[in-house]
All heavy atoms as TSV, in Angstrom:
chain	resi	resn	atom	element	x	y	z
A	1	MET	N	N	130.026	126.818	47.656
A	1	MET	CA	C	130.216	125.678	46.758
A	1	MET	C	C	129.672	124.329	47.336
A	1	MET	O	O	129.963	124.115	48.458
A	1	MET	CB	C	131.822	125.580	46.500
A	1	MET	CG	C	132.051	124.246	45.739
A	1	MET	SD	S	133.808	123.932	45.725
A	1	MET	CE	C	134.207	124.023	43.909
A	2	ILE	N	N	128.928	123.672	46.502
A	2	ILE	CA	C	128.359	122.374	46.929
A	2	ILE	C	C	129.180	121.254	46.314
A	2	ILE	O	O	129.446	121.320	45.153
A	2	ILE	CB	C	126.905	122.212	46.583
A	2	ILE	CG1	C	126.018	123.169	47.260
A	2	ILE	CG2	C	126.442	120.859	46.806
A	2	ILE	CD1	C	124.612	123.247	46.779
A	3	VAL	N	N	129.785	120.408	47.138
A	3	VAL	CA	C	130.702	119.360	46.660
A	3	VAL	C	C	129.610	118.109	46.471
A	3	VAL	O	O	129.084	117.672	47.495
A	3	VAL	CB	C	131.759	119.082	47.606
A	3	VAL	CG1	C	132.653	117.958	47.152
A	3	VAL	CG2	C	132.690	120.334	47.738
A	4	GLN	N	N	129.640	117.566	45.306
A	4	GLN	CA	C	128.805	116.370	45.001
A	4	GLN	C	C	129.470	115.093	44.816
A	4	GLN	O	O	128.836	114.162	44.677
A	4	GLN	CB	C	127.803	116.807	43.908
A	4	GLN	CG	C	126.880	117.888	44.245
A	4	GLN	CD	C	125.995	118.263	43.286
A	4	GLN	OE1	O	126.059	117.843	42.037
A	4	GLN	NE2	N	125.062	119.203	43.476
A	5	GLU	N	N	130.739	115.014	44.668
A	5	GLU	CA	C	131.481	113.782	44.497
A	5	GLU	C	C	132.764	113.810	45.328
A	5	GLU	O	O	133.248	114.876	45.565
A	5	GLU	CB	C	131.851	113.462	43.033
A	5	GLU	CG	C	131.471	114.560	41.957
A	5	GLU	CD	C	131.960	114.185	40.581
A	5	GLU	OE1	O	133.069	114.012	40.365
A	5	GLU	OE2	O	130.944	114.008	39.781
A	6	GLY	N	N	133.194	112.659	45.612
A	6	GLY	CA	C	134.335	112.404	46.455
A	6	GLY	C	C	135.506	112.944	45.859
A	6	GLY	O	O	136.402	113.690	46.533
A	7	ALA	N	N	135.767	112.873	44.538
A	7	ALA	CA	C	136.980	113.370	43.884
A	7	ALA	C	C	137.005	114.974	44.033
A	7	ALA	O	O	138.107	115.589	44.233
A	7	ALA	CB	C	137.003	112.912	42.502
A	8	SER	N	N	135.898	115.674	44.015
A	8	SER	CA	C	135.844	117.079	44.149
A	8	SER	C	C	136.208	117.453	45.521
A	8	SER	O	O	136.932	118.442	45.757
A	8	SER	CB	C	134.427	117.547	43.787
A	8	SER	OG	O	134.112	117.361	42.457
A	9	LEU	N	N	135.809	116.717	46.485
A	9	LEU	CA	C	136.179	116.944	47.832
A	9	LEU	C	C	137.681	116.821	48.034
A	9	LEU	O	O	138.358	117.794	48.666
A	9	LEU	CB	C	135.401	116.084	48.799
A	9	LEU	CG	C	135.859	116.262	50.351
A	9	LEU	CD1	C	135.539	117.594	50.902
A	9	LEU	CD2	C	135.184	115.239	51.127
A	10	VAL	N	N	138.313	115.836	47.505
A	10	VAL	CA	C	139.812	115.682	47.604
A	10	VAL	C	C	140.514	116.815	46.949
A	10	VAL	O	O	141.360	117.446	47.482
A	10	VAL	CB	C	140.121	114.294	47.020
A	10	VAL	CG1	C	141.668	114.308	46.892
A	10	VAL	CG2	C	139.671	113.146	47.767
A	11	ASN	N	N	139.987	117.244	45.847
A	11	ASN	CA	C	140.618	118.491	45.143
A	11	ASN	C	C	140.439	119.729	45.952
A	11	ASN	O	O	141.405	120.579	45.959
A	11	ASN	CB	C	140.014	118.630	43.652
A	11	ASN	CG	C	140.551	117.501	42.807
A	11	ASN	OD1	O	141.568	116.937	42.936
A	11	ASN	ND2	N	139.583	117.229	41.857
A	12	LEU	N	N	139.273	119.885	46.541
A	12	LEU	CA	C	139.016	121.094	47.277
A	12	LEU	C	C	139.900	121.108	48.510
A	12	LEU	O	O	140.444	122.139	48.949
A	12	LEU	CB	C	137.524	121.087	47.801
A	12	LEU	CG	C	137.112	122.340	48.709
A	12	LEU	CD1	C	137.256	123.496	47.929
A	12	LEU	CD2	C	135.659	122.068	49.052
A	13	LEU	N	N	140.042	119.918	49.208
A	13	LEU	CA	C	140.858	119.935	50.381
A	13	LEU	C	C	142.371	120.151	50.003
A	13	LEU	O	O	143.167	120.815	50.775
A	13	LEU	CB	C	140.830	118.594	51.136
A	13	LEU	CG	C	139.472	118.260	51.720
A	13	LEU	CD1	C	139.297	116.790	52.093
A	13	LEU	CD2	C	139.133	119.247	52.940
A	14	ALA	N	N	142.882	119.683	48.843
A	14	ALA	CA	C	144.173	119.957	48.471
A	14	ALA	C	C	144.416	121.395	48.195
A	14	ALA	O	O	145.428	122.076	48.425
A	14	ALA	CB	C	144.510	119.161	47.297
A	15	TYR	N	N	143.471	122.062	47.569
A	15	TYR	CA	C	143.448	123.472	47.347
A	15	TYR	C	C	143.605	124.227	48.641
A	15	TYR	O	O	144.411	125.241	48.667
A	15	TYR	CB	C	142.234	123.957	46.505
A	15	TYR	CG	C	142.049	125.420	46.402
A	15	TYR	CD1	C	142.799	126.063	45.347
A	15	TYR	CD2	C	141.259	126.101	47.148
A	15	TYR	CE1	C	142.673	127.433	45.204
A	15	TYR	CE2	C	141.249	127.487	47.089
A	15	TYR	CZ	C	141.840	128.116	46.117
A	15	TYR	OH	O	141.801	129.494	45.895
A	16	VAL	N	N	142.839	123.931	49.625
A	16	VAL	CA	C	142.805	124.686	50.814
A	16	VAL	C	C	144.081	124.432	51.547
A	16	VAL	O	O	144.752	125.452	52.115
A	16	VAL	CB	C	141.728	124.215	51.846
A	16	VAL	CG1	C	141.826	124.733	53.202
A	16	VAL	CG2	C	140.293	124.748	51.131
A	17	ASP	N	N	144.593	123.213	51.649
A	17	ASP	CA	C	145.933	122.899	52.163
A	17	ASP	C	C	147.125	123.454	51.600
A	17	ASP	O	O	148.078	123.803	52.292
A	17	ASP	CB	C	146.110	121.452	52.311
A	17	ASP	CG	C	145.286	120.757	53.344
A	17	ASP	OD1	O	144.960	121.336	54.320
A	17	ASP	OD2	O	144.910	119.521	53.151
A	18	LEU	N	N	147.005	123.863	50.290
A	18	LEU	CA	C	148.109	124.493	49.514
A	18	LEU	C	C	148.150	126.037	49.637
A	18	LEU	O	O	149.092	126.681	49.338
A	18	LEU	CB	C	148.097	124.087	48.132
A	18	LEU	CG	C	148.571	122.679	47.768
A	18	LEU	CD1	C	148.311	122.320	46.431
A	18	LEU	CD2	C	150.008	122.547	48.215
A	19	ASN	N	N	147.047	126.582	50.247
A	19	ASN	CA	C	147.014	128.071	50.401
A	19	ASN	C	C	148.107	128.667	51.158
A	19	ASN	O	O	148.779	129.701	50.738
A	19	ASN	CB	C	145.638	128.417	50.840
A	19	ASN	CG	C	144.646	128.561	49.779
A	19	ASN	OD1	O	144.982	128.699	48.621
A	19	ASN	ND2	N	143.341	128.485	50.145
A	20	PRO	N	N	148.498	128.151	52.280
A	20	PRO	CA	C	149.637	128.689	53.079
A	20	PRO	C	C	150.943	128.624	52.298
A	20	PRO	O	O	151.729	129.461	52.431
A	20	PRO	CB	C	149.761	127.809	54.326
A	20	PRO	CG	C	148.388	127.180	54.453
A	20	PRO	CD	C	147.781	127.029	53.042
A	21	VAL	N	N	151.055	127.659	51.439
A	21	VAL	CA	C	152.290	127.484	50.662
A	21	VAL	C	C	152.305	128.494	49.580
A	21	VAL	O	O	153.300	129.373	49.451
A	21	VAL	CB	C	152.408	126.168	49.928
A	21	VAL	CG1	C	153.539	126.114	49.029
A	21	VAL	CG2	C	152.519	124.975	51.012
A	22	ARG	N	N	151.114	128.755	48.931
A	22	ARG	CA	C	151.074	129.820	47.974
A	22	ARG	C	C	151.285	131.237	48.426
A	22	ARG	O	O	151.772	132.104	47.818
A	22	ARG	CB	C	149.737	129.743	47.236
A	22	ARG	CG	C	149.475	128.530	46.398
A	22	ARG	CD	C	148.160	128.556	45.588
A	22	ARG	NE	N	148.008	127.244	44.979
A	22	ARG	CZ	C	147.003	126.446	45.413
A	22	ARG	NH1	N	146.289	126.704	46.460
A	22	ARG	NH2	N	146.934	125.264	44.747
A	23	ALA	N	N	150.890	131.348	49.807
A	23	ALA	CA	C	150.966	132.735	50.392
A	23	ALA	C	C	152.367	132.865	50.872
A	23	ALA	O	O	152.664	134.004	51.448
A	23	ALA	CB	C	149.985	132.816	51.519
A	24	GLY	N	N	153.267	131.889	50.863
A	24	GLY	CA	C	154.686	131.968	51.234
A	24	GLY	C	C	154.791	131.929	52.860
A	24	GLY	O	O	155.825	132.341	53.362
A	25	LEU	N	N	153.799	131.352	53.520
A	25	LEU	CA	C	153.954	131.314	54.865
A	25	LEU	C	C	154.785	129.969	55.344
A	25	LEU	O	O	155.323	129.946	56.402
A	25	LEU	CB	C	152.499	131.111	55.624
A	25	LEU	CG	C	151.447	132.202	55.287
A	25	LEU	CD1	C	150.103	131.976	55.749
A	25	LEU	CD2	C	152.077	133.421	55.907
A	26	VAL	N	N	154.770	128.957	54.546
A	26	VAL	CA	C	155.389	127.802	54.762
A	26	VAL	C	C	156.012	127.168	53.484
A	26	VAL	O	O	155.420	127.552	52.449
A	26	VAL	CB	C	154.584	126.663	55.547
A	26	VAL	CG1	C	154.211	127.126	56.928
A	26	VAL	CG2	C	153.372	126.320	54.793
A	27	ARG	N	N	156.900	126.257	53.528
A	27	ARG	CA	C	157.376	125.606	52.314
A	27	ARG	C	C	156.551	124.379	51.979
A	27	ARG	O	O	156.373	124.067	50.852
A	27	ARG	CB	C	158.905	125.210	52.555
A	27	ARG	CG	C	159.812	126.383	52.630
A	27	ARG	CD	C	161.173	126.046	52.551
A	27	ARG	NE	N	161.586	125.489	51.383
A	27	ARG	CZ	C	162.629	124.735	51.130
A	27	ARG	NH1	N	163.464	124.553	52.165
A	27	ARG	NH2	N	162.887	124.227	50.030
A	28	LYS	N	N	156.033	123.665	53.007
A	28	LYS	CA	C	155.271	122.411	52.796
A	28	LYS	C	C	153.974	122.632	53.487
A	28	LYS	O	O	153.848	123.155	54.630
A	28	LYS	CB	C	155.884	121.207	53.322
A	28	LYS	CG	C	157.265	120.922	52.710
A	28	LYS	CD	C	157.889	119.670	53.252
A	28	LYS	CE	C	158.181	119.763	54.713
A	28	LYS	NZ	N	158.968	118.658	55.289
A	29	PRO	N	N	152.806	122.131	52.984
A	29	PRO	CA	C	151.477	122.423	53.541
A	29	PRO	C	C	151.401	121.665	54.868
A	29	PRO	O	O	150.823	122.338	55.852
A	29	PRO	CB	C	150.406	121.579	52.633
A	29	PRO	CG	C	151.315	120.978	51.484
A	29	PRO	CD	C	152.629	121.419	51.698
A	30	GLU	N	N	152.129	120.656	55.220
A	30	GLU	CA	C	151.949	120.046	56.542
A	30	GLU	C	C	152.629	120.828	57.741
A	30	GLU	O	O	152.535	120.475	58.844
A	30	GLU	CB	C	152.485	118.521	56.448
A	30	GLU	CG	C	153.961	118.464	56.079
A	30	GLU	CD	C	154.020	118.150	54.568
A	30	GLU	OE1	O	153.243	118.635	53.857
A	30	GLU	OE2	O	155.091	117.601	54.259
A	31	ASP	N	N	153.464	121.782	57.161
A	31	ASP	CA	C	154.148	122.664	58.218
A	31	ASP	C	C	153.224	123.751	58.698
A	31	ASP	O	O	153.650	124.343	59.739
A	31	ASP	CB	C	155.413	123.331	57.570
A	31	ASP	CG	C	156.519	122.327	57.174
A	31	ASP	OD1	O	156.530	121.175	57.772
A	31	ASP	OD2	O	157.365	122.701	56.409
A	32	TYR	N	N	152.132	124.011	58.128
A	32	TYR	CA	C	151.234	125.104	58.580
A	32	TYR	C	C	150.260	124.450	59.772
A	32	TYR	O	O	149.433	123.706	59.491
A	32	TYR	CB	C	150.430	125.533	57.466
A	32	TYR	CG	C	149.570	126.891	57.783
A	32	TYR	CD1	C	150.156	128.016	58.091
A	32	TYR	CD2	C	148.171	126.737	57.824
A	32	TYR	CE1	C	149.487	129.176	58.423
A	32	TYR	CE2	C	147.458	127.902	58.225
A	32	TYR	CZ	C	148.031	129.180	58.488
A	32	TYR	OH	O	147.496	130.122	58.809
A	33	ARG	N	N	150.596	124.923	60.947
A	33	ARG	CA	C	149.948	124.245	62.157
A	33	ARG	C	C	148.500	124.562	62.209
A	33	ARG	O	O	147.811	123.879	62.994
A	33	ARG	CB	C	150.695	124.711	63.407
A	33	ARG	CG	C	150.561	126.120	63.757
A	33	ARG	CD	C	151.271	126.603	64.932
A	33	ARG	NE	N	150.535	126.221	66.092
A	33	ARG	CZ	C	150.845	126.622	67.349
A	33	ARG	NH1	N	151.813	127.464	67.442
A	33	ARG	NH2	N	150.160	126.195	68.324
A	34	TRP	N	N	147.975	125.584	61.549
A	34	TRP	CA	C	146.582	126.022	61.652
A	34	TRP	C	C	145.680	125.355	60.545
A	34	TRP	O	O	144.605	125.694	60.389
A	34	TRP	CB	C	146.466	127.450	61.639
A	34	TRP	CG	C	147.265	128.154	62.720
A	34	TRP	CD1	C	148.324	128.870	62.479
A	34	TRP	CD2	C	147.057	128.043	64.144
A	34	TRP	NE1	N	148.973	129.377	63.655
A	34	TRP	CE2	C	148.139	128.884	64.680
A	34	TRP	CE3	C	146.210	127.404	64.943
A	34	TRP	CZ2	C	148.174	128.945	66.110
A	34	TRP	CZ3	C	146.275	127.562	66.349
A	34	TRP	CH2	C	147.330	128.246	66.926
A	35	SER	N	N	146.187	124.251	60.072
A	35	SER	CA	C	145.355	123.597	59.031
A	35	SER	C	C	145.095	122.137	59.502
A	35	SER	O	O	145.879	121.600	60.439
A	35	SER	CB	C	146.033	123.480	57.695
A	35	SER	OG	O	147.163	122.679	57.834
A	36	GLY	N	N	144.204	121.462	58.909
A	36	GLY	CA	C	143.857	120.072	59.325
A	36	GLY	C	C	145.043	119.185	58.999
A	36	GLY	O	O	145.347	118.363	59.820
A	37	LEU	N	N	145.686	119.390	57.817
A	37	LEU	CA	C	146.729	118.588	57.453
A	37	LEU	C	C	147.921	118.772	58.360
A	37	LEU	O	O	148.589	117.854	58.835
A	37	LEU	CB	C	147.208	118.891	55.996
A	37	LEU	CG	C	148.359	118.111	55.453
A	37	LEU	CD1	C	148.198	116.537	55.491
A	37	LEU	CD2	C	148.754	118.617	54.090
A	38	GLY	N	N	148.209	120.144	58.730
A	38	GLY	CA	C	149.240	120.405	59.656
A	38	GLY	C	C	149.004	119.756	61.013
A	38	GLY	O	O	149.983	119.118	61.596
A	39	TYR	N	N	147.792	119.774	61.567
A	39	TYR	CA	C	147.535	119.193	62.746
A	39	TYR	C	C	147.666	117.685	62.777
A	39	TYR	O	O	148.215	117.091	63.602
A	39	TYR	CB	C	145.986	119.580	63.147
A	39	TYR	CG	C	145.637	118.804	64.424
A	39	TYR	CD1	C	145.899	119.282	65.666
A	39	TYR	CD2	C	144.804	117.743	64.345
A	39	TYR	CE1	C	145.544	118.653	66.823
A	39	TYR	CE2	C	144.410	116.975	65.387
A	39	TYR	CZ	C	144.762	117.476	66.775
A	39	TYR	OH	O	144.285	116.805	67.804
A	40	LEU	N	N	147.208	117.064	61.649
A	40	LEU	CA	C	147.274	115.650	61.598
A	40	LEU	C	C	148.713	115.223	61.560
A	40	LEU	O	O	149.124	114.323	62.246
A	40	LEU	CB	C	146.603	115.101	60.274
A	40	LEU	CG	C	146.733	113.656	59.938
A	40	LEU	CD1	C	146.055	112.894	61.077
A	40	LEU	CD2	C	146.114	113.397	58.638
A	41	VAL	N	N	149.592	115.813	60.749
A	41	VAL	CA	C	150.935	115.417	60.676
A	41	VAL	C	C	151.716	115.742	61.930
A	41	VAL	O	O	152.495	114.866	62.466
A	41	VAL	CB	C	151.724	116.168	59.458
A	41	VAL	CG1	C	153.164	115.897	59.397
A	41	VAL	CG2	C	151.035	115.636	58.093
A	42	GLN	N	N	151.522	116.957	62.533
A	42	GLN	CA	C	152.371	117.344	63.648
A	42	GLN	C	C	151.924	116.668	64.977
A	42	GLN	O	O	152.681	116.369	65.789
A	42	GLN	CB	C	152.198	118.797	63.755
A	42	GLN	CG	C	152.941	119.525	62.646
A	42	GLN	CD	C	152.574	121.076	62.682
A	42	GLN	OE1	O	152.412	121.573	63.716
A	42	GLN	NE2	N	152.660	121.733	61.539
A	43	THR	N	N	150.612	116.289	65.067
A	43	THR	CA	C	150.183	115.643	66.426
A	43	THR	C	C	149.668	114.170	66.149
A	43	THR	O	O	149.469	113.488	67.176
A	43	THR	CB	C	148.943	116.429	66.828
A	43	THR	OG1	O	147.822	116.171	66.136
A	43	THR	CG2	C	149.347	117.820	66.975
A	44	GLY	N	N	149.534	113.696	64.923
A	44	GLY	CA	C	149.014	112.316	64.697
A	44	GLY	C	C	147.621	112.333	65.046
A	44	GLY	O	O	147.053	111.166	65.417
A	45	ASN	N	N	146.867	113.408	65.152
A	45	ASN	CA	C	145.444	113.466	65.513
A	45	ASN	C	C	145.228	112.873	66.948
A	45	ASN	O	O	144.217	112.143	67.169
A	45	ASN	CB	C	144.543	112.771	64.501
A	45	ASN	CG	C	143.189	113.078	64.540
A	45	ASN	OD1	O	142.705	114.100	64.967
A	45	ASN	ND2	N	142.310	112.211	64.233
A	46	ARG	N	N	146.137	113.162	67.759
A	46	ARG	CA	C	146.091	112.442	69.092
A	46	ARG	C	C	144.903	112.750	69.937
A	46	ARG	O	O	144.484	111.912	70.736
A	46	ARG	CB	C	147.340	112.733	69.919
A	46	ARG	CG	C	147.498	114.168	70.377
A	46	ARG	CD	C	148.810	114.346	71.256
A	46	ARG	NE	N	149.186	115.655	71.308
A	46	ARG	CZ	C	150.270	116.283	70.718
A	46	ARG	NH1	N	150.998	115.370	70.104
A	46	ARG	NH2	N	150.614	117.457	70.755
A	47	ALA	N	N	144.288	113.973	69.750
A	47	ALA	CA	C	143.025	114.327	70.452
A	47	ALA	C	C	141.826	113.821	69.662
A	47	ALA	O	O	140.660	113.958	70.146
A	47	ALA	CB	C	142.969	115.765	70.716
A	48	GLY	N	N	142.009	113.184	68.596
A	48	GLY	CA	C	140.844	112.704	67.791
A	48	GLY	C	C	139.939	113.816	67.229
A	48	GLY	O	O	138.811	113.559	67.013
A	49	LEU	N	N	140.522	115.019	66.992
A	49	LEU	CA	C	139.619	116.093	66.433
A	49	LEU	C	C	139.270	115.977	65.001
A	49	LEU	O	O	138.259	116.508	64.576
A	49	LEU	CB	C	140.489	117.444	66.544
A	49	LEU	CG	C	140.683	117.840	68.069
A	49	LEU	CD1	C	141.583	119.057	68.089
A	49	LEU	CD2	C	139.370	118.054	68.797
A	50	LEU	N	N	139.999	115.257	64.264
A	50	LEU	CA	C	139.678	115.162	62.832
A	50	LEU	C	C	139.051	113.773	62.506
A	50	LEU	O	O	139.404	112.764	63.023
A	50	LEU	CB	C	141.028	115.113	61.996
A	50	LEU	CG	C	141.854	116.395	62.169
A	50	LEU	CD1	C	143.177	116.308	61.356
A	50	LEU	CD2	C	141.010	117.635	61.667
A	51	ASP	N	N	138.120	113.853	61.664
A	51	ASP	CA	C	137.418	112.611	61.068
A	51	ASP	C	C	138.133	112.335	59.789
A	51	ASP	O	O	138.087	112.996	58.755
A	51	ASP	CB	C	135.919	113.009	60.734
A	51	ASP	CG	C	135.167	111.731	60.164
A	51	ASP	OD1	O	135.713	110.695	60.136
A	51	ASP	OD2	O	134.101	112.007	59.744
A	52	LEU	N	N	138.927	111.313	59.854
A	52	LEU	CA	C	139.833	110.933	58.900
A	52	LEU	C	C	139.274	110.370	57.531
A	52	LEU	O	O	139.896	110.373	56.560
A	52	LEU	CB	C	140.977	109.993	59.379
A	52	LEU	CG	C	141.807	110.594	60.468
A	52	LEU	CD1	C	142.831	109.639	60.876
A	52	LEU	CD2	C	142.485	111.997	60.018
A	53	ASP	N	N	138.005	109.864	57.611
A	53	ASP	CA	C	137.449	109.433	56.325
A	53	ASP	C	C	136.830	110.600	55.529
A	53	ASP	O	O	136.675	110.434	54.342
A	53	ASP	CB	C	136.459	108.394	56.635
A	53	ASP	CG	C	134.996	108.875	56.997
A	53	ASP	OD1	O	134.726	110.186	56.942
A	53	ASP	OD2	O	134.289	108.109	57.475
A	54	LEU	N	N	136.770	111.823	56.105
A	54	LEU	CA	C	136.320	112.997	55.398
A	54	LEU	C	C	135.011	112.796	54.723
A	54	LEU	O	O	134.803	113.600	53.662
A	54	LEU	CB	C	137.504	113.410	54.354
A	54	LEU	CG	C	138.816	113.605	54.987
A	54	LEU	CD1	C	139.912	113.826	53.823
A	54	LEU	CD2	C	138.854	114.788	55.868
A	55	GLY	N	N	134.240	111.949	55.040
A	55	GLY	CA	C	132.952	111.750	54.401
A	55	GLY	C	C	133.031	110.982	53.050
A	55	GLY	O	O	132.097	110.805	52.308
A	56	LEU	N	N	134.265	110.453	52.748
A	56	LEU	CA	C	134.476	109.817	51.501
A	56	LEU	C	C	133.773	108.511	51.453
A	56	LEU	O	O	133.527	107.920	50.279
A	56	LEU	CB	C	136.002	109.673	51.206
A	56	LEU	CG	C	136.700	111.003	50.932
A	56	LEU	CD1	C	138.204	110.818	50.786
A	56	LEU	CD2	C	136.108	111.767	49.795
A	57	LYS	N	N	133.469	107.867	52.435
A	57	LYS	CA	C	132.725	106.573	52.504
A	57	LYS	C	C	131.454	106.700	51.689
A	57	LYS	O	O	131.009	105.795	51.002
A	57	LYS	CB	C	132.406	106.062	53.929
A	57	LYS	CG	C	133.649	105.619	54.646
A	57	LYS	CD	C	133.293	105.092	55.995
A	57	LYS	CE	C	134.375	105.160	56.955
A	57	LYS	NZ	N	134.021	104.946	58.337
A	58	GLU	N	N	130.717	107.749	51.942
A	58	GLU	CA	C	129.461	108.070	51.242
A	58	GLU	C	C	129.559	108.103	49.687
A	58	GLU	O	O	128.611	107.810	49.031
A	58	GLU	CB	C	128.923	109.281	51.774
A	58	GLU	CG	C	128.308	109.321	53.159
A	58	GLU	CD	C	129.387	109.327	54.355
A	58	GLU	OE1	O	130.519	109.666	53.943
A	58	GLU	OE2	O	129.056	108.914	55.408
A	59	TRP	N	N	130.766	108.394	49.226
A	59	TRP	CA	C	131.070	108.492	47.802
A	59	TRP	C	C	131.732	107.196	47.304
A	59	TRP	O	O	132.207	107.257	46.143
A	59	TRP	CB	C	131.800	109.723	47.347
A	59	TRP	CG	C	130.937	110.952	47.529
A	59	TRP	CD1	C	129.742	111.221	46.895
A	59	TRP	CD2	C	131.206	112.089	48.275
A	59	TRP	NE1	N	129.252	112.553	47.292
A	59	TRP	CE2	C	130.151	113.039	48.077
A	59	TRP	CE3	C	132.257	112.466	49.102
A	59	TRP	CZ2	C	130.207	114.308	48.668
A	59	TRP	CZ3	C	132.253	113.714	49.664
A	59	TRP	CH2	C	131.209	114.599	49.445
A	60	ASN	N	N	131.996	106.264	48.133
A	60	ASN	CA	C	132.742	105.137	47.743
A	60	ASN	C	C	134.038	105.494	47.259
A	60	ASN	O	O	134.719	104.804	46.398
A	60	ASN	CB	C	131.987	104.266	46.772
A	60	ASN	CG	C	130.615	103.702	47.242
A	60	ASN	OD1	O	130.553	103.266	48.368
A	60	ASN	ND2	N	129.629	103.768	46.373
A	61	GLU	N	N	134.655	106.482	47.815
A	61	GLU	CA	C	136.033	106.936	47.462
A	61	GLU	C	C	137.039	106.540	48.535
A	61	GLU	O	O	138.336	106.895	48.425
A	61	GLU	CB	C	136.048	108.371	47.314
A	61	GLU	CG	C	135.166	108.921	46.129
A	61	GLU	CD	C	135.829	108.590	44.726
A	61	GLU	OE1	O	137.065	108.507	44.702
A	61	GLU	OE2	O	135.153	108.776	43.804
A	62	PHE	N	N	136.634	105.945	49.624
A	62	PHE	CA	C	137.546	105.756	50.805
A	62	PHE	C	C	137.744	104.322	51.034
A	62	PHE	O	O	136.755	103.521	51.176
A	62	PHE	CB	C	136.862	106.413	52.010
A	62	PHE	CG	C	137.852	106.175	53.290
A	62	PHE	CD1	C	138.983	106.986	53.524
A	62	PHE	CD2	C	137.373	105.263	54.275
A	62	PHE	CE1	C	139.805	106.791	54.677
A	62	PHE	CE2	C	138.210	105.095	55.384
A	62	PHE	CZ	C	139.331	105.853	55.575
A	63	ASP	N	N	138.939	103.825	50.998
A	63	ASP	CA	C	139.253	102.468	51.155
A	63	ASP	C	C	140.273	102.348	52.457
A	63	ASP	O	O	141.477	102.667	52.184
A	63	ASP	CB	C	139.873	101.808	50.042
A	63	ASP	CG	C	140.138	100.383	50.288
A	63	ASP	OD1	O	139.902	99.762	51.326
A	63	ASP	OD2	O	140.725	99.689	49.400
A	64	PRO	N	N	139.768	102.181	53.640
A	64	PRO	CA	C	140.722	102.194	54.809
A	64	PRO	C	C	141.802	101.054	54.749
A	64	PRO	O	O	142.846	101.244	55.419
A	64	PRO	CB	C	139.784	101.865	55.937
A	64	PRO	CG	C	138.523	101.278	55.398
A	64	PRO	CD	C	138.472	101.765	54.052
A	65	LYS	N	N	141.675	100.224	53.883
A	65	LYS	CA	C	142.698	99.159	53.856
A	65	LYS	C	C	143.842	99.407	52.843
A	65	LYS	O	O	144.837	98.931	52.773
A	65	LYS	CB	C	142.062	97.810	53.267
A	65	LYS	CG	C	141.090	97.231	54.353
A	65	LYS	CD	C	140.384	95.998	53.796
A	65	LYS	CE	C	139.364	95.565	54.750
A	65	LYS	NZ	N	138.467	94.686	54.249
A	66	GLY	N	N	143.545	100.496	52.071
A	66	GLY	CA	C	144.687	101.000	51.436
A	66	GLY	C	C	144.759	101.348	50.123
A	66	GLY	O	O	145.811	101.491	49.535
Protein backbone atom coordinates (compact mmCIF):
# COMPACT_ATOMS: atom_id res chain seq x y z
CA MET A 1 0.00 0.00 0.00
CA ILE A 2 1.31 3.45 -0.88
CA VAL A 3 0.26 6.18 1.52
CA GLN A 4 -0.02 9.52 -0.23
CA GLU A 5 -1.54 11.82 2.39
CA GLY A 6 -0.99 12.45 6.08
CA ALA A 7 -4.54 11.57 7.08
CA SER A 8 -4.15 8.15 5.46
CA LEU A 9 -0.98 7.53 7.44
CA VAL A 10 -2.71 8.38 10.70
CA ASN A 11 -5.55 5.98 9.86
CA LEU A 12 -3.09 3.25 8.89
CA LEU A 13 -1.15 3.64 12.13
CA ALA A 14 -4.37 3.48 14.16
CA TYR A 15 -5.38 0.30 12.31
CA VAL A 16 -2.02 -1.34 13.09
CA ASP A 17 -2.05 -0.25 16.73
CA LEU A 18 -5.55 -1.68 17.21
CA ASN A 19 -4.68 -5.15 15.85
CA PRO A 20 -3.52 -6.55 19.25
CA VAL A 21 -6.80 -5.35 20.77
CA ARG A 22 -8.85 -7.00 18.02
CA ALA A 23 -6.84 -10.22 18.50
CA GLY A 24 -7.67 -10.20 22.22
CA LEU A 25 -4.03 -9.88 23.31
CA VAL A 26 -4.53 -6.67 25.29
CA ARG A 27 -7.41 -4.43 26.36
CA LYS A 28 -5.77 -1.15 25.26
CA PRO A 29 -3.38 -0.69 22.32
CA GLU A 30 -0.77 1.01 24.49
CA ASP A 31 -0.54 -2.14 26.64
CA TYR A 32 0.99 -4.14 23.77
CA ARG A 33 4.73 -3.81 24.34
CA TRP A 34 5.76 -4.92 20.83
CA SER A 35 4.19 -1.95 19.07
CA GLY A 36 5.41 1.58 18.52
CA LEU A 37 2.56 2.98 20.58
CA GLY A 38 3.23 0.54 23.41
CA TYR A 39 6.92 1.39 23.38
CA LEU A 40 6.22 5.12 23.39
CA VAL A 41 3.72 4.98 26.27
CA GLN A 42 5.64 2.47 28.36
CA THR A 43 9.14 3.95 27.98
CA GLY A 44 8.54 7.55 26.93
CA ASN A 45 10.77 6.85 23.90
CA ARG A 46 13.74 7.15 26.26
CA ALA A 47 16.14 5.54 23.78
CA GLY A 48 14.88 7.79 20.98
CA LEU A 49 13.98 4.85 18.73
CA LEU A 50 10.82 6.45 17.39
CA ASP A 51 10.56 9.40 15.03
CA LEU A 52 7.57 11.11 16.59
CA ASP A 53 6.63 13.34 13.64
CA LEU A 54 5.93 10.16 11.60
CA GLY A 55 6.71 12.02 8.39
CA LEU A 56 3.62 14.18 8.86
CA LYS A 57 5.58 17.41 8.40
CA GLU A 58 5.88 16.60 4.72
CA TRP A 59 2.06 16.56 4.44
CA ASN A 60 1.55 19.65 6.60
CA GLU A 61 -0.36 17.47 9.09
CA PHE A 62 2.00 17.82 12.03
CA ASP A 63 1.91 20.76 14.42
CA PRO A 64 4.40 20.23 17.26
CA LYS A 65 2.87 23.16 19.16
CA GLY A 66 -0.34 21.49 19.54
